[in-house]
C-alpha positions as a Markdown table, in Angstrom:
| # | Residue | x | y | z |
|---|---|---|---|---|
| 1 | Met | 90.4 | 35.5 | -4.8 |
| 2 | Asn | 91.1 | 39.6 | -5.0 |
| 3 | Lys | 88.7 | 42.2 | -5.0 |
| 4 | Tyr | 88.5 | 42.8 | -8.7 |
| 5 | Ser | 87.6 | 38.8 | -9.1 |
| 6 | Arg | 85.1 | 39.2 | -6.4 |
| 7 | Leu | 83.4 | 42.3 | -8.0 |
| 8 | Leu | 83.0 | 40.6 | -11.4 |
| 9 | Arg | 81.7 | 37.6 | -9.9 |
| 10 | Ser | 79.1 | 39.6 | -7.8 |
| 11 | Phe | 77.9 | 41.0 | -11.2 |
| 12 | Leu | 77.7 | 37.6 | -13.2 |
| 13 | Pro | 74.0 | 37.0 | -12.4 |
| 14 | Gly | 73.2 | 40.3 | -14.1 |
| 15 | Leu | 75.5 | 39.8 | -16.8 |
| 16 | Phe | 74.1 | 36.1 | -17.4 |
| 17 | Leu | 70.5 | 37.8 | -17.6 |
| 18 | Val | 71.8 | 40.3 | -20.1 |
| 19 | Ser | 73.3 | 37.4 | -22.2 |
| 20 | Tyr | 70.0 | 35.6 | -22.0 |
| 21 | Asn | 67.7 | 38.5 | -22.9 |
| 22 | Val | 69.9 | 39.9 | -25.8 |
| 23 | Gly | 69.7 | 37.1 | -28.2 |
| 24 | Ile | 68.9 | 36.8 | -32.0 |
| 25 | Gly | 65.0 | 37.2 | -30.7 |
| 26 | Ser | 66.3 | 40.8 | -29.6 |
| 27 | Val | 68.1 | 41.3 | -32.9 |
| 28 | Thr | 65.4 | 40.2 | -35.0 |
| 29 | Met | 62.8 | 41.9 | -33.2 |
| 30 | Met | 64.8 | 45.1 | -33.1 |
| 31 | Ser | 66.0 | 45.2 | -36.6 |
| 32 | Lys | 62.6 | 44.4 | -37.9 |
| 33 | Ser | 61.1 | 47.3 | -35.8 |
| 34 | Gly | 63.6 | 49.8 | -37.1 |
| 35 | Ala | 63.3 | 48.6 | -40.5 |
| 36 | Leu | 59.5 | 48.8 | -40.5 |
| 37 | Tyr | 59.1 | 51.6 | -38.4 |
| 38 | Gly | 62.1 | 53.8 | -38.0 |
| 39 | Cys | 62.5 | 54.9 | -34.2 |
| 40 | Ser | 58.8 | 55.0 | -33.6 |
| 41 | Leu | 58.8 | 52.1 | -31.4 |
| 42 | Leu | 62.0 | 52.9 | -29.3 |
| 43 | Trp | 59.8 | 53.8 | -26.3 |
| 44 | Ile | 58.9 | 50.2 | -26.0 |
| 45 | Val | 62.5 | 49.5 | -25.8 |
| 46 | Leu | 62.7 | 52.1 | -23.1 |
| 47 | Leu | 59.7 | 51.2 | -21.1 |
| 48 | Ser | 60.4 | 47.3 | -21.5 |
| 49 | Ser | 64.0 | 48.2 | -19.9 |
| 50 | Val | 62.6 | 50.2 | -16.8 |
| 51 | Ile | 59.9 | 47.2 | -16.2 |
| 52 | Tyr | 62.6 | 44.5 | -16.6 |
| 53 | Tyr | 64.7 | 46.4 | -13.9 |
| 54 | Tyr | 61.6 | 46.9 | -11.5 |
| 55 | Leu | 60.6 | 43.1 | -12.0 |
| 56 | Val | 64.1 | 41.5 | -11.7 |
| 57 | Ser | 64.5 | 43.5 | -8.2 |
| 58 | Val | 60.7 | 42.2 | -7.3 |
| 59 | Phe | 61.4 | 38.6 | -8.0 |
| 60 | Ser | 65.0 | 38.8 | -6.4 |
| 61 | Lys | 63.4 | 40.4 | -3.2 |
| 62 | Tyr | 61.1 | 37.7 | -2.7 |
| 63 | Thr | 63.8 | 34.8 | -3.1 |
| 64 | Met | 66.0 | 36.7 | -0.8 |
| 65 | Val | 63.5 | 37.0 | 2.0 |
| 66 | Thr | 61.9 | 33.8 | 1.7 |
| 67 | Arg | 64.8 | 31.8 | 0.2 |
| 68 | Glu | 62.0 | 30.2 | -2.0 |
| 69 | Thr | 62.4 | 29.8 | -6.0 |
| 70 | Phe | 59.5 | 31.3 | -7.9 |
| 71 | Leu | 57.9 | 28.1 | -9.3 |
| 72 | Tyr | 58.1 | 26.4 | -5.8 |
| 73 | Ala | 56.6 | 29.2 | -4.3 |
| 74 | Val | 53.7 | 29.2 | -6.8 |
| 75 | Lys | 53.2 | 25.6 | -6.2 |
| 76 | Lys | 53.3 | 25.8 | -2.4 |
| 77 | His | 51.3 | 29.1 | -1.9 |
| 78 | Ile | 49.0 | 29.3 | -5.0 |
| 79 | Ser | 48.2 | 26.1 | -6.8 |
| 80 | Arg | 50.4 | 22.9 | -7.9 |
| 81 | Lys | 48.2 | 23.1 | -11.3 |
| 82 | Val | 49.5 | 26.8 | -11.9 |
| 83 | Ser | 53.1 | 26.0 | -11.5 |
| 84 | Leu | 52.9 | 23.2 | -13.9 |
| 85 | Phe | 50.8 | 25.2 | -16.3 |
| 86 | Ile | 53.8 | 27.8 | -16.2 |
| 87 | Ile | 56.2 | 25.0 | -16.8 |
| 88 | Gly | 54.2 | 23.7 | -19.8 |
| 89 | Ala | 53.9 | 27.1 | -21.1 |
| 90 | Ile | 57.5 | 27.6 | -20.9 |
| 91 | Cys | 58.3 | 24.3 | -22.7 |
| 92 | Leu | 56.0 | 25.3 | -25.5 |
| 93 | Ile | 57.9 | 28.7 | -26.0 |
| 94 | Ile | 61.5 | 27.0 | -25.4 |
| 95 | Phe | 61.0 | 24.3 | -28.3 |
| 96 | Pro | 60.3 | 27.1 | -31.2 |
| 97 | Ala | 63.1 | 29.3 | -29.6 |
| 98 | Leu | 65.5 | 26.6 | -30.0 |
| 99 | Met | 64.4 | 25.9 | -33.3 |
| 100 | Gly | 64.4 | 29.5 | -34.7 |
| 101 | Leu | 67.6 | 30.5 | -33.1 |
| 102 | Met | 69.6 | 27.4 | -34.6 |
| 103 | Gly | 68.0 | 28.0 | -37.9 |
| 104 | Ile | 69.1 | 31.7 | -37.9 |
| 105 | Met | 72.5 | 31.0 | -36.8 |
| 106 | Cys | 72.9 | 28.4 | -39.3 |
| 107 | Asp | 71.6 | 30.7 | -42.1 |
| 108 | Val | 73.9 | 33.5 | -41.0 |
| 109 | Leu | 76.9 | 31.2 | -41.3 |
| 110 | Ser | 75.9 | 30.0 | -44.5 |
| 111 | Glu | 75.6 | 33.4 | -46.3 |
| 112 | Trp | 78.7 | 34.5 | -44.3 |
| 113 | Ser | 80.7 | 31.4 | -45.4 |
| 114 | Val | 80.3 | 32.8 | -49.2 |
| 115 | Ser | 82.9 | 35.5 | -48.5 |
| 116 | Trp | 85.5 | 33.1 | -47.0 |
| 117 | Gly | 86.5 | 31.9 | -50.7 |
| 118 | Thr | 85.5 | 28.2 | -49.6 |
| 119 | Gly | 82.0 | 28.0 | -51.4 |
| 120 | Lys | 79.0 | 28.4 | -49.6 |
| 121 | Ile | 78.5 | 25.8 | -46.6 |
| 122 | Ser | 74.9 | 24.7 | -46.2 |
| 123 | Ser | 72.7 | 25.6 | -43.4 |
| 124 | Ser | 72.2 | 21.8 | -42.4 |
| 125 | Val | 75.9 | 21.1 | -42.1 |
| 126 | Trp | 76.2 | 24.2 | -39.9 |
| 127 | Gly | 73.4 | 22.9 | -37.8 |
| 128 | Phe | 75.1 | 19.5 | -37.0 |
| 129 | Val | 78.4 | 21.5 | -36.3 |
| 130 | Leu | 77.0 | 23.9 | -33.9 |
| 131 | Ala | 74.8 | 21.3 | -32.1 |
| 132 | Ser | 78.1 | 19.1 | -31.7 |
| 133 | Leu | 79.9 | 22.0 | -30.4 |
| 134 | Val | 77.3 | 23.0 | -27.8 |
| 135 | Ala | 76.9 | 19.4 | -26.8 |
| 136 | Ile | 80.5 | 18.9 | -26.0 |
| 137 | Phe | 80.3 | 22.4 | -24.1 |
| 138 | Phe | 77.6 | 20.9 | -21.9 |
| 139 | Leu | 79.9 | 17.8 | -21.4 |
| 140 | Leu | 82.7 | 19.5 | -20.2 |
| 141 | Gly | 81.4 | 22.7 | -18.8 |
| 142 | Thr | 79.9 | 23.6 | -15.3 |
| 143 | Thr | 77.1 | 26.2 | -14.6 |
| 144 | Glu | 79.7 | 28.5 | -13.1 |
| 145 | Lys | 81.9 | 28.4 | -16.2 |
| 146 | Ile | 78.8 | 28.8 | -18.7 |
| 147 | Lys | 77.7 | 31.9 | -16.7 |
| 148 | Ser | 81.4 | 33.4 | -16.9 |
| 149 | Ile | 81.7 | 32.6 | -20.5 |
| 150 | Leu | 78.4 | 33.9 | -21.5 |
| 151 | Ser | 79.1 | 37.3 | -19.5 |
| 152 | Gly | 82.2 | 37.8 | -21.7 |
| 153 | Ile | 80.3 | 37.2 | -24.9 |
| 154 | Val | 78.0 | 39.9 | -23.9 |
| 155 | Val | 80.7 | 42.4 | -24.1 |
| 156 | Ile | 81.4 | 41.3 | -27.7 |
| 157 | Ile | 78.0 | 41.6 | -28.4 |
| 158 | Phe | 77.8 | 45.2 | -27.1 |
| 159 | Phe | 80.9 | 46.5 | -29.1 |
| 160 | Ala | 79.8 | 44.5 | -32.3 |
| 161 | Phe | 76.5 | 46.4 | -32.4 |
| 162 | Val | 77.8 | 49.8 | -31.1 |
| 163 | Ala | 80.3 | 49.9 | -33.6 |
| 164 | Asn | 77.9 | 49.5 | -36.1 |
| 165 | Leu | 76.4 | 52.9 | -35.3 |
| 166 | Phe | 79.5 | 54.5 | -36.4 |
| 167 | Tyr | 78.6 | 54.0 | -39.8 |
| 168 | Ala | 75.2 | 55.5 | -39.6 |
| 169 | Phe | 73.3 | 57.2 | -37.0 |
| 170 | Pro | 69.9 | 58.8 | -37.7 |
| 171 | Pro | 69.2 | 62.6 | -36.7 |
| 172 | Ala | 68.8 | 63.3 | -33.0 |
| 173 | Ser | 65.2 | 64.4 | -33.4 |
| 174 | Thr | 64.4 | 61.2 | -35.0 |
| 175 | Phe | 66.0 | 59.5 | -31.9 |
| 176 | Phe | 64.0 | 61.4 | -29.3 |
| 177 | Lys | 60.8 | 61.4 | -31.2 |
| 178 | Gly | 61.0 | 57.5 | -30.9 |
| 179 | Leu | 60.4 | 58.0 | -27.2 |
| 180 | Ile | 57.0 | 59.2 | -27.6 |
| 181 | Pro | 54.4 | 56.6 | -27.6 |
| 182 | Thr | 52.8 | 55.7 | -30.8 |
| 183 | Ile | 51.4 | 52.4 | -32.3 |
| 184 | Pro | 52.2 | 52.5 | -36.1 |
| 185 | Glu | 50.1 | 50.7 | -38.7 |
| 186 | Asp | 51.2 | 47.5 | -40.3 |
| 187 | Ile | 53.4 | 47.5 | -43.0 |
| 188 | Ala | 53.1 | 45.7 | -46.5 |
| 189 | Gly | 55.7 | 43.1 | -47.1 |
| 190 | Ser | 56.3 | 42.0 | -43.5 |
| 191 | Asp | 55.6 | 38.4 | -42.3 |
| 192 | Asn | 54.3 | 39.9 | -38.9 |
| 193 | Gly | 51.9 | 42.7 | -38.1 |
| 194 | Thr | 52.7 | 45.6 | -35.7 |
| 195 | Phe | 50.9 | 44.0 | -32.6 |
| 196 | Leu | 53.1 | 40.9 | -32.7 |
| 197 | Ile | 56.3 | 42.8 | -33.2 |
| 198 | Met | 55.4 | 45.2 | -30.1 |
| 199 | Ala | 54.5 | 42.1 | -28.1 |
| 200 | Gly | 57.7 | 40.2 | -29.3 |
| 201 | Met | 59.8 | 43.5 | -28.5 |
| 202 | Val | 58.3 | 43.4 | -24.8 |
| 203 | Gly | 58.6 | 39.7 | -24.5 |
| 204 | Thr | 62.3 | 39.4 | -25.6 |
| 205 | Thr | 63.0 | 42.0 | -23.1 |
| 206 | Val | 60.5 | 41.6 | -20.1 |
| 207 | Ser | 60.7 | 37.9 | -20.3 |
| 208 | Ser | 58.8 | 35.7 | -17.7 |
| 209 | Ile | 61.7 | 33.0 | -18.1 |
| 210 | Ala | 64.5 | 35.6 | -17.1 |
| 211 | Phe | 62.7 | 36.5 | -13.9 |
| 212 | Ile | 62.2 | 32.9 | -13.1 |
| 213 | Ile | 65.8 | 32.2 | -13.6 |
| 214 | Arg | 66.7 | 35.1 | -11.8 |
| 215 | Ser | 65.2 | 33.7 | -8.7 |
| 216 | Ser | 67.1 | 30.5 | -9.1 |
| 217 | Leu | 70.3 | 32.5 | -9.5 |
| 218 | Val | 69.8 | 34.6 | -6.3 |
| 219 | Lys | 69.4 | 31.3 | -4.4 |
| 220 | Glu | 72.1 | 29.8 | -6.1 |
| 221 | Ala | 74.4 | 32.9 | -5.2 |
| 222 | Asn | 73.1 | 32.3 | -1.7 |
| 223 | Trp | 72.1 | 36.0 | -1.5 |
| 224 | Asp | 70.1 | 36.9 | 1.5 |
| 225 | Phe | 68.4 | 40.0 | 2.3 |
| 226 | Ser | 71.7 | 41.7 | 3.1 |
| 227 | Tyr | 72.5 | 41.8 | -0.5 |
| 228 | Tyr | 69.7 | 43.6 | -1.5 |
| 229 | Arg | 71.4 | 47.0 | -2.2 |
| 230 | Gln | 73.9 | 44.9 | -4.5 |
| 231 | Gln | 71.2 | 43.0 | -6.4 |
| 232 | Lys | 69.6 | 46.5 | -7.2 |
| 233 | Lys | 73.0 | 47.7 | -8.7 |
| 234 | Asp | 73.3 | 44.2 | -10.4 |
| 235 | Ala | 69.7 | 44.5 | -11.7 |
| 236 | Leu | 70.5 | 48.1 | -13.0 |
| 237 | Leu | 73.5 | 47.1 | -14.9 |
| 238 | Ser | 71.6 | 44.3 | -16.5 |
| 239 | Ala | 68.6 | 46.7 | -17.6 |
| 240 | Ile | 71.1 | 49.5 | -18.7 |
| 241 | Gly | 72.8 | 46.5 | -21.0 |
| 242 | Val | 69.8 | 45.3 | -22.3 |
| 243 | Phe | 68.5 | 49.0 | -23.1 |
| 244 | Leu | 71.8 | 50.0 | -24.9 |
| 245 | Ile | 72.3 | 47.0 | -27.0 |
| 246 | Ser | 68.5 | 47.0 | -28.1 |
| 247 | Ala | 68.7 | 50.6 | -28.9 |
| 248 | Ala | 71.7 | 50.2 | -30.8 |
| 249 | Ile | 70.3 | 47.7 | -33.0 |
| 250 | Leu | 67.0 | 49.5 | -33.6 |
| 251 | Val | 68.8 | 52.6 | -34.3 |
| 252 | Ser | 71.4 | 50.9 | -36.7 |
| 253 | Ala | 68.2 | 49.4 | -38.6 |
| 254 | Thr | 66.5 | 52.7 | -38.7 |
| 255 | Ala | 69.6 | 54.4 | -40.2 |
| 256 | Thr | 70.4 | 51.7 | -42.9 |
| 257 | Leu | 67.1 | 50.0 | -43.8 |
| 258 | Tyr | 64.2 | 52.1 | -43.0 |
| 259 | Val | 65.4 | 55.3 | -45.0 |
| 260 | Asn | 66.1 | 52.9 | -48.0 |
| 261 | Asp | 62.4 | 51.3 | -47.5 |
| 262 | Leu | 63.9 | 47.7 | -47.0 |
| 263 | Thr | 62.0 | 45.0 | -45.1 |
| 264 | Val | 63.6 | 42.4 | -43.0 |
| 265 | Asn | 62.1 | 39.0 | -42.7 |
| 266 | Ser | 65.3 | 37.1 | -41.6 |
| 267 | Ala | 68.6 | 37.6 | -40.1 |
| 268 | Val | 70.2 | 36.8 | -43.5 |
| 269 | Asp | 67.9 | 39.5 | -44.9 |
| 270 | Leu | 69.4 | 41.8 | -42.6 |
| 271 | Ile | 73.1 | 41.0 | -43.5 |
| 272 | Leu | 72.4 | 41.0 | -47.4 |
| 273 | Leu | 70.7 | 44.3 | -47.2 |
| 274 | Leu | 73.1 | 46.0 | -45.1 |
| 275 | Lys | 76.1 | 45.1 | -47.3 |
| 276 | Pro | 75.7 | 47.6 | -50.2 |
| 277 | Ile | 74.7 | 50.4 | -47.9 |
| 278 | Val | 77.3 | 50.2 | -45.3 |
| 279 | Gly | 79.8 | 47.9 | -46.9 |
| 280 | Glu | 81.9 | 44.7 | -46.0 |
| 281 | Ala | 83.2 | 45.9 | -42.7 |
| 282 | Ser | 79.9 | 46.5 | -41.2 |
| 283 | Ile | 78.7 | 43.0 | -42.2 |
| 284 | Val | 81.7 | 41.4 | -40.3 |
| 285 | Phe | 80.4 | 43.3 | -37.1 |
| 286 | Met | 76.7 | 42.4 | -37.7 |
| 287 | Ser | 77.6 | 38.8 | -38.3 |
| 288 | Ile | 79.7 | 38.5 | -35.2 |
| 289 | Gly | 77.0 | 40.3 | -33.2 |
| 290 | Ile | 74.3 | 38.1 | -34.8 |
| 291 | Leu | 76.2 | 34.9 | -33.9 |
| 292 | Ala | 77.4 | 36.0 | -30.3 |
| 293 | Ala | 73.9 | 36.9 | -29.4 |
| 294 | Gly | 72.5 | 33.7 | -30.8 |
| 295 | Ile | 75.1 | 31.6 | -28.7 |
| 296 | Thr | 74.3 | 33.8 | -25.4 |
| 297 | Ser | 70.6 | 33.0 | -25.8 |
| 298 | His | 70.8 | 29.6 | -27.2 |
| 299 | Ile | 72.8 | 27.9 | -24.6 |
| 300 | Pro | 70.7 | 29.2 | -21.7 |
| 301 | Asn | 67.2 | 28.4 | -23.7 |
| 302 | Ile | 68.9 | 24.8 | -23.6 |
| 303 | Met | 69.2 | 25.0 | -19.8 |
| 304 | Val | 65.7 | 26.5 | -19.1 |
| 305 | Ile | 63.7 | 23.2 | -18.9 |
| 306 | Pro | 65.7 | 21.3 | -16.4 |
| 307 | Trp | 66.4 | 24.8 | -14.7 |
| 308 | Val | 62.7 | 25.3 | -14.1 |
| 309 | Val | 62.1 | 21.6 | -13.1 |
| 310 | Ser | 64.9 | 22.1 | -10.7 |
| 311 | Asp | 63.0 | 25.2 | -9.6 |
| 312 | Tyr | 59.6 | 23.4 | -9.2 |
| 313 | Lys | 61.5 | 20.9 | -6.8 |
| 314 | Ser | 63.2 | 23.6 | -4.9 |
| 315 | Val | 66.7 | 22.0 | -5.9 |
| 316 | Ile | 69.8 | 23.9 | -7.2 |
| 317 | Phe | 70.1 | 22.9 | -11.0 |
| 318 | Asp | 73.3 | 20.3 | -11.3 |
| 319 | Met | 74.5 | 20.1 | -15.0 |
| 320 | Lys | 76.6 | 17.1 | -13.8 |
| 321 | Asn | 73.5 | 15.0 | -13.1 |
| 322 | Thr | 73.1 | 12.3 | -15.7 |
| 323 | Lys | 69.4 | 13.0 | -16.3 |
| 324 | Asn | 70.0 | 16.7 | -16.7 |
| 325 | Arg | 72.7 | 16.2 | -19.0 |
| 326 | Cys | 70.8 | 13.7 | -21.3 |
| 327 | Leu | 68.1 | 16.4 | -21.4 |
| 328 | Leu | 70.5 | 19.0 | -22.3 |
| 329 | Ile | 72.1 | 17.1 | -25.4 |
| 330 | Phe | 68.5 | 16.0 | -26.6 |
| 331 | Leu | 67.3 | 19.8 | -26.6 |
| 332 | Thr | 70.8 | 20.7 | -28.4 |
| 333 | Phe | 70.0 | 18.6 | -31.4 |
| 334 | Ile | 66.1 | 19.5 | -31.6 |
| 335 | Gly | 67.3 | 22.9 | -33.0 |
| 336 | Val | 69.0 | 21.0 | -35.9 |
| 337 | Leu | 65.4 | 20.1 | -37.3 |
| 338 | Thr | 64.9 | 24.0 | -38.5 |
| 339 | Pro | 67.9 | 24.0 | -41.1 |
| 340 | Val | 67.4 | 20.3 | -42.1 |
| 341 | Phe | 63.7 | 20.9 | -42.9 |
| 342 | His | 64.0 | 24.4 | -44.3 |
| 343 | Trp | 61.4 | 25.9 | -41.9 |
| 344 | Lys | 61.2 | 29.7 | -41.6 |
| 345 | Pro | 63.4 | 30.3 | -38.4 |
| 346 | Val | 62.3 | 34.1 | -38.0 |
| 347 | Phe | 58.7 | 33.4 | -38.3 |
| 348 | Ile | 59.1 | 30.5 | -35.5 |
| 349 | Met | 61.3 | 32.7 | -33.5 |
| 350 | Leu | 58.4 | 35.6 | -33.6 |
| 351 | Leu | 55.8 | 33.2 | -32.5 |
| 352 | Ser | 58.2 | 32.1 | -29.4 |
| 353 | Gln | 58.5 | 35.8 | -28.5 |
| 354 | Gly | 55.0 | 36.5 | -28.8 |
| 355 | Leu | 53.8 | 33.6 | -26.5 |
| 356 | Leu | 56.4 | 35.0 | -24.0 |
| 357 | Ala | 54.1 | 38.3 | -23.7 |
| 358 | Val | 51.2 | 36.0 | -23.5 |
| 359 | Leu | 52.7 | 34.4 | -20.4 |
| 360 | Leu | 53.9 | 37.4 | -18.9 |
| 361 | Pro | 50.6 | 38.7 | -17.0 |
| 362 | Leu | 50.4 | 35.3 | -15.3 |
| 363 | Thr | 53.9 | 35.3 | -14.0 |
| 364 | Val | 53.6 | 38.9 | -12.7 |
| 365 | Gly | 50.1 | 38.0 | -11.1 |
| 366 | Cys | 51.7 | 35.2 | -9.2 |
| 367 | Ile | 54.5 | 37.4 | -7.9 |
| 368 | Tyr | 52.0 | 40.3 | -7.0 |
| 369 | Tyr | 50.0 | 37.7 | -4.9 |
| 370 | Leu | 53.3 | 36.2 | -3.3 |
| 371 | Met | 54.8 | 39.7 | -2.5 |
| 372 | Asn | 51.3 | 39.8 | -0.4 |
| 373 | Asn | 51.9 | 36.7 | 1.2 |
| 374 | Lys | 52.5 | 36.5 | 5.1 |
| 375 | Ile | 55.5 | 34.8 | 4.5 |
| 376 | Met | 57.0 | 37.8 | 3.4 |
| 377 | Lys | 56.3 | 39.2 | 7.2 |
| 378 | Asp | 57.7 | 42.8 | 7.4 |
| 379 | Asp | 58.8 | 42.9 | 3.8 |
| 380 | Arg | 55.5 | 42.5 | 2.3 |
| 381 | Asn | 54.4 | 45.1 | -0.4 |
| 382 | Asn | 53.3 | 48.4 | 1.0 |
| 383 | Leu | 50.7 | 50.5 | -1.0 |
| 384 | Lys | 53.1 | 52.1 | -3.1 |
| 385 | Asp | 54.9 | 48.9 | -4.2 |
| 386 | Asn | 51.1 | 47.3 | -4.9 |
| 387 | Ile | 50.4 | 50.3 | -7.0 |
| 388 | Leu | 53.6 | 50.0 | -9.1 |
| 389 | Leu | 53.3 | 46.4 | -9.5 |
| 390 | Gly | 49.4 | 46.8 | -10.6 |
| 391 | Ile | 50.5 | 49.3 | -13.1 |
| 392 | Val | 53.1 | 46.9 | -14.5 |
| 393 | Phe | 50.4 | 44.1 | -14.2 |
| 394 | Leu | 48.0 | 46.1 | -16.5 |
| 395 | Phe | 50.6 | 46.9 | -19.1 |
| 396 | Thr | 51.5 | 43.2 | -19.2 |
| 397 | Leu | 47.7 | 42.5 | -19.8 |
| 398 | Phe | 47.7 | 44.9 | -22.4 |
| 399 | Ile | 51.0 | 43.6 | -24.2 |
| 400 | Gly | 49.8 | 40.2 | -23.8 |
| 401 | Gly | 46.4 | 41.0 | -25.6 |
| 402 | Leu | 48.2 | 42.5 | -28.3 |
| 403 | Gly | 50.3 | 39.5 | -28.5 |
| 404 | Leu | 47.4 | 37.0 | -28.6 |
| 405 | Val | 45.8 | 39.0 | -31.5 |
| 406 | Gly | 48.8 | 39.3 | -33.4 |
| 407 | Leu | 49.8 | 35.5 | -32.9 |
| 408 | Ile | 46.2 | 34.4 | -34.3 |
| 409 | Lys | 46.3 | 37.0 | -37.1 |
| 410 | Asp | 49.9 | 35.9 | -38.1 |
| 411 | Ile | 48.9 | 32.1 | -37.9 |
| 412 | Val | 46.1 | 32.4 | -39.8 |
């Protein structure tokens, strides 16, 4: 293996996290935010990316020092019930995420197929086609191959959305004004209120599931504390990637939809509304970007439940295990329910993102305790670390509260 291959492999864990974080949830959230509020909530994207970088490093450090994955550590040092509660909450998040993601991808493909000259192909047909392809992918692939493929697709997502910026970019003053914290009022015509959108923007970036997976990835990569500096570079690359792609989507929506007073309630809305504004070429970029983002988050989402169960047992997740493969295939076809029964995929996705923000404070509270546990020995948190992690915990409580209020309000 040459030095370039080794360098690329060393960044796979970080790129894999980007592929998980920047999915259709991010596309929907950032597009919706840009369409409704312009760049007003850009500060949420920046702050979330900074917190994301910090927490990725914290979760990585714990596993590097102790060689324990997060859920196993919660079970061992805090409470088995707390660990099982987190797994249960993750399951409640993953099921709507799978259904929402599949529904959005099928709607996008169905709408895009109109321009192919073959007639509109229904979302239900696309659902079974996509699910079958993903199932074959799992049957033939390995965890390492999946990481490499998804990391490559991240590059496609980046160029697809950044290319879209060349068609329209708001004034620099609008961009920088968005970095000043403000909370805009609810907008009429939106399926979701400001609170849930804010919580969803944080939830899709500062994701508890991403940090739990990171802990497992560190153990799988066999990184000990001697890799800590490399881990920080990897985490920084991941955070920058998440910020640039998320900001590009939000700014694109600001420059096209917000200025035309158009509201996004679905990914198809995004494509249909953009077409008369920026033309067919931009729609191709947007469709490719949405589908690539969907694939890179849908596949890891399917893997999450068997992954966290392996974490709980403190064993390496093995895709070739028969039980794991059966569970992966079952979860793959769960998503088909949305296009078949014509449920609202974006509303389902936003509920999933809101639940993520509610779970986040518990996850951060647990890592706060673990980082001060005697098992960390000389690497326990110092006063500065505890203050920083305490501030992050308070922020997650605030966002979790917004998400809970917004979730109840939107369900009602």
